[in-house]
C-alpha positions in Angstrom: -1.7 7.7 -0.9 0.9 5.0 -1.5 0.1 2.9 1.5 0.3 -0.4 -0.5 4.0 0.3 -1.2 4.8 0.9 2.5 3.3 -2.1 4.2 5.5 -3.2 7.1 6.0 -7.0 7.1 6.8 -8.6 10.4 9.6 -11.1 10.5 9.4 -14.4 12.5 12.5 -15.7 14.4 13.7 -17.5 11.3 13.6 -14.3 9.2 10.6 -15.3 7.2 8.0 -12.6 6.4 4.7 -13.0 8.2 1.7 -11.9 6.1 -0.3 -9.0 7.4 -3.7 -9.8 9.1 -6.9 -9.5 7.1 -8.0 -6.6 9.4 -4.8 -4.6 8.6 -5.2 -5.3 4.9 -8.7 -4.0 5.1 -7.5 -0.8 6.8 -4.8 -0.4 4.2 -7.4 -0.9 1.4 -9.6 1.9 2.8 -6.6 4.2 3.0 -5.5 3.3 -0.5 -9.0 3.9 -1.9 -9.9 6.9 0.2 -11.6 8.7 -2.7 -14.1 5.8 -3.0 -14.8 5.5 0.8 -14.5 9.1 2.1 -18.3 9.5 2.5 -18.7 6.2 4.4 -15.7 6.7 6.8 -17.8 8.9 9.1 -20.2 6.0 9.9 -17.5 3.5 11.0 -17.2 2.5 14.7 -14.7 4.5 16.8 -12.2 1.7 17.0 -12.0 1.5 13.2 -11.7 5.3 12.9 -8.8 5.2 15.4 -7.0 2.5 13.4 -7.4 4.4 10.1 -6.1 7.7 11.6 -3.2 5.8 13.3 -2.2 4.1 10.1 -2.4 7.4 8.1 -0.3 9.1 10.8 2.4 6.4 10.6 2.4 6.8 6.8 2.7 10.5 7.0 5.7 10.2 9.4 7.4 7.7 7.1 6.8 9.8 4.0 7.8 13.0 5.9 11.0 11.4 7.1 11.9 10.4 3.5 11.2 13.9 2.3 13.3 15.5 5.1 16.2 13.2 4.2 16.0 14.2 0.6 16.0 17.9 1.5 19.1 17.5 3.7 21.1 15.8 1.0 20.5 18.5 -1.6 
């Protein structure tokens, strides 16, 4: 998956990008390297599993929206 290309950077009031938290970077790293971690994901605590599934769902929605827009234009 191309999660690393789709990281959402929050902006502070001055318009400066705020770096993602270490926790969110870890979640993204697991998603980016799913093939390496797929056997270990089952033993993670429920709250981590939820965050992984949530992030994947957001990425699928973003990628799906991009694909739909491309289909409508052609």
